[in-house]
N, C-alpha and C positions, 0 to 999 in steps of 0.2 A: 490408231487405241492402244492402248499403255497395257498391259494385263496385268493380274493382280493374285494371281495363285499364287501356290507354296514353289521357293525354291526359285532355282535364276536360270534367264536365258540359254546361256552357255556356260561349264566352265571357268572361261576369263573373266563375267564375270561374274560366280562365285570368290575367284579368289582376287577382288577385291573390296569383297559385304567388311561390314564392322569387327572388329575382332570377339569372341564369344569372351560374354561376361560370366555364365555359369553353364559346369557340365554334373547329364547325370550320370551316374555307374549304379551300378546294382550288390549287392553287401548280401552275401550268403551266411545264414548260422546252420543248414542244411549239413549234415554228416559229421558235423562238430560238438553232438551232446549237450549243445544247449537247447532247449525245446522253448526258440522262439525262433518266431518270422522272417524268412527273410526282405529284406525291404530294398527301395530305391532310394539313393544318397544323392543330394544336393550339395555340389560342390560350389565355392564362390572363387572365381577365376580370374577376377576380374582388379591388377593393379593396383590401380585408386581404391578401394576397397577396404573399408575397416575388417573387413572378416576376410580377406585374402586367402586362398591359401586354404579355407578350415569347411567341414564340411554345415551346411547350415540348416539343413531341413533331412529328416530322415522319414519315407513314409514304408509304412509298415505293410505287407500284405494278410490280410485276415485268416491266414492257412499258415500252416507248419508242415515243414518238407517240401513246399514246390520245389527248388533250386532251381532258382531262376539263373540263365547261364547266356542267352544274347535275343537283344532286343531291336525294335526300330519303330520308325512312322509311319501313321496313317495318309502321310501324303511328301510326295515328294515333287521334286521338276520335272519328272512325267506329266505331269497335271501341271506347272506351267501358266502355264494359259486360258487354266478354269477357275474361271473368279471365285465361281463357289467354294471352290475348295481351300482349305488352311492346313497347315500344319501342329498343329495343335495336341494329338491322343500319344503317348509311346505304347505299344504293346509291349508288353513282359508277359512273355510266357516258361512255366513253371515245369521245365526236361519231365520234372518227377512228376508231377499232380500231373498233367497234360491242360493245366489250366490256364488261362488267355486272360492275362491282366491287363485292362485298356485305360490308363491313365489320364488322367486333364493337364495339361503344362500350362495351358493358357488364361487361367481364371486368374492364379497366380504363379506364375515360372521360379520364383522360388520356393514354391511351397503347393509343389502339384497335391493333387487328391483323385482318388481313387474313381471313373468314371462307369465302371461295369468290370463283370465278367464274365466269362463263354467259362464254364464248366467242361471238365476234361469228360462225364460223363456225358454228355449232350453231346460231345465232338464223333466220341466211341461209337456210340448208337446213327447218327447219322450223317459221318464220314467214314469210320472204322479207320479212327489214326489215333493214335501217340506219338511221345517222344517227340515234342513243336520247339523246332528251331531258330532257322533261316526267316524272317520276318522282310518281307518289301512290299514297296507300295507299285503299285500295276493302275494310274488312270486311278481314277474313282474306287477305285476297289483295292485289294490287300490280299495277297498267296503266302502266307507260311507252309515253310517246309514241314516236313515231317515223319520222323525217323522209320514208324515201326506202324505197326495197323492196328488194331485194338486188341490183341493178343502181348504187343510189345515185340512182334516179328517181322522182320527185314519182310521187302526196301521200304517200304509207307509209302508215303503218297506227298499233293499236295492239297491244302484248304486254302478256300477260296471266302472271303468274307465282302458285303457288300459296305457303304461308306458308315454306315450305322451300326456293324459292329455285324451284322447278323450271318448264319452261317448258310453259305450260296450252296457249298457240296464241298466235290470233289475237283481243282481248276482242271488237272491234267488230262486226257480220252485213251493216253492208256501210257503203263509205266514198261512197256515192251520187257525186252529183257536186262532190264535191271537188277542190281544184286540189291545194294543200302542204296541210302537216299545223305543226303547230310546238308552244302552248299549247294547255293544259284545262283546265278546272277546269266544277264537279259545283254540286249541291242539289239532295237527290233529293225534298224535302219539295216540289218543283213537275216534279218528274219531267224535269230540264232538264243540261242538259250546255251547256257553250257551247267551242269551239275556234279557234284562228285559224291564221295564216299567214305562214311565211319562204318558202324556197324549197329545189328538191331538192337534196340532199346534191353532187353535181354540179355544184351553177349556182353557193354557196356558198361550199360547202369551196376552193376558186382563190386567193380576195381577191372583194368586193366592184368590180362594174363597173357604173355608174350608169345605160349604157347598158340594159342589161337587167333594170332597173325599167319601161323603155319598151318593153322588146319581151314587158311580159306576163311575164318568166321569176321574181317575188316577188309577195308574197301582196297584195290587198288586201280582203279579207270576212271576217266570223265565219257563223261553222257553228254552228246553234243543232242539239240533239241530242233524241232521244228516250230517255232515259236509259235503258232499263228496257228497252226493244226494238233499244239498242245502234245507232242509226242513222238519221244526219245528216233532219233537217226541215223547216228552212229554213235561208238561207242571209241573209248582210247584205253587196250589193257598197258598199263603203264610198267609194269615187271616188279621187279625189287629197285626201280627207280622211282616211283612211287607207293611206298606203304602208306595207307593211313589222305589219301589227296582226301584235305579240309576245306580249308580256303578258299575260293574264285575270285575273282578282279578280271574284269575287262578294260582299258583303257579306257576312261572318262572323254574321251574323245567321242560324237555317238559316231561315226564315220569310221573309227578304227576297227579292226576285227582284233587286236595282238588282248591277248591274255594272259594271265600268269595263274598258277596256284599250286601253293603249298602243300607238300606232302610232310604231311607231324612225321615218323616212324624212320622214313626215307632220308629225312632233310634236308630235302630238295626242295626246287623252284620248278617245275614246268613251266614252261612257256609254250601259248598255241597264239594261231594266224592262219587265217584263207591263202592259199600261196594263187600263183596269176592263173591259175589254170579249174578258180575255184573251187582249190579243194582243201580241207582239214590238214595243216599239220602239228604233230609237237615234237618240242625235245627239251632237253632238261639241258637249262643255263646256272643255277648254284648248286653247287654240291659242296651241305657243310661237316666236314668230316667228324667222326668221334672220338671221343675222349677217353682218356684210361684214368679211370677212378680205383681207388683202395678199395671202397666200401659196394663194389659191382660185379656181381660174376661177369659181364659180359660190359665190353666197349661203353658207353655212360654218348647217347645218341640227342642231338640238338634239342627236339620236341618239337618241329617248327610247326605251333597249333593258327599263328595268321601271319595272314598278310597284307598289305596296305598301298596302295599309287597313291602317288600326290598328284596335287587336283590341276598341274600343268602335263603328268602325265611320261615328269624327266627320271620320278626315283619312285623306287619301291622299298617301303620296311616289312621286318620280320622279325621274328622272335626267338628263340633258342630260350627254349621252358628252363630246359636241365640245368643246360650248357651256363644260362644267366646273362643273353647280351640282345641288347636290338642292333637289327644294323640296318645301315645305310647303304644301296645299293645304288649308282647313277643306270637307270636304263634306256638314257638315250638310243641307243641301239640295244632294242630289246631281245634282240639274234647276244650279245656280247655286252652282262650287265659287270658293273665294276665299283666295284667297294669303295665305298667311298666315308663311311662313319663306321664306330661303333664303341655302342656304352655299355657295359657291365652294371646289373641289379639283381643281387639276390644270385640263385640259380647254385646249383653242389661244385662248382668248380674250385670256389673260394678268392672267385677276380674283384669280385663288385665292392668298392667300398663303402663306408656307411655313411647316411645321409641325415643329417644334421645329428650326430651321433645315436643313429638310429640300424640296427644292422635289419637290411630289405628280407623277409617275411616270404616266401615262394621264391616268383622269378617273373622276367617279363610276360602275360600272357596277350591279355587285349589291351589294346593304343589307339586310339585315333587320335588322327592331325588336323590343324586350324586349314583353313580352306586354304589360307596364305602362304602356308606351307614350315608354317615358323617356329610353329609350340607342338612335340610329341606329347600326347595326355597317356600312359600307361596303370594298370593295374598288373597285379599279379597271382590272382587265383586263376585253378584253373576246372576242374571239374573234384567236386567234394571225396568220392572216392579214388579216384584216382590218385589225390592228392598222400591217399592215407600211404596207398603202396607203394608210391614215388618214396617217401619216408622212409618206408619200412626194409628197401631192398638194400 
């Protein structure tokens, strides 16, 4: 019997999928002084279309000051064999407003519409959470990481929604000794989830202060969870090699135990895996050197805010937001990545060319690779108050 749920039966099947024709990306006015709502932009990426490479629709949020940051789908390949599920809603968290915007992309993919809003006050009251970040689908339900409690203090936790976007409550049974939250990823065949650390909303919302890193107000640990029991079982202290460990990614191969995390401030990539004795191990495998800059009192770090792994698990992509470059590494041997490509866009090093005669503002930040691994889409905005602080250094 052929299933007809969302996503793909395997990474190999995903690679064979038709080319994408539309992209959705967030655009923010929060923090700019312009009193307009943040919005979801629809971009035409079909080379045969007369509106190719243009923003063809803007869906404004109903409020001002959300600070849209990350987003995720209501359903994915984890429920590929469930014909009752379909991938038709985007969840857009407002990291400042604490609202969750549910957007219908199925009725008219070229002009998405707002389906529902889960109010931040409701989330605070029912789950004692604020600062929503990463959205992952889990079968017919949705898990969202939150970086703080209702008062903006760490470590936050995980909100669970049902398929109709009703609040179920907290997903985790325990946060253990975890100090901070941020991103998370899971590999069910190994009953493991890995989570990373940023900081409490009360710390990062006003802007970045380097002294607060020394005061241990920013994370430097990775946490391994018993996925079924929903509680952390082991934590790794990364020290100076893992300052602000942000995005985490497992191999797409569901049998693999290999995964990676990008540490933003130390600009390193951490690799983890399970050894032959069943023990989880970690190592630093990529180290981006700081660069001297005449306007900075300290050597300029790359600020690696995101990483991504190609669907065939061959390449890892990373950004250096302040340096202004995107990098591609061959991770065929995950213990020994090899740099295979580098492109500059924006950044502070002055190495980036103009694009169509325009100087790129900001630096490479969020990015998405096509399923076949042939096209990489990159945006250049990080976080409103951090952008201002970086410019003023």
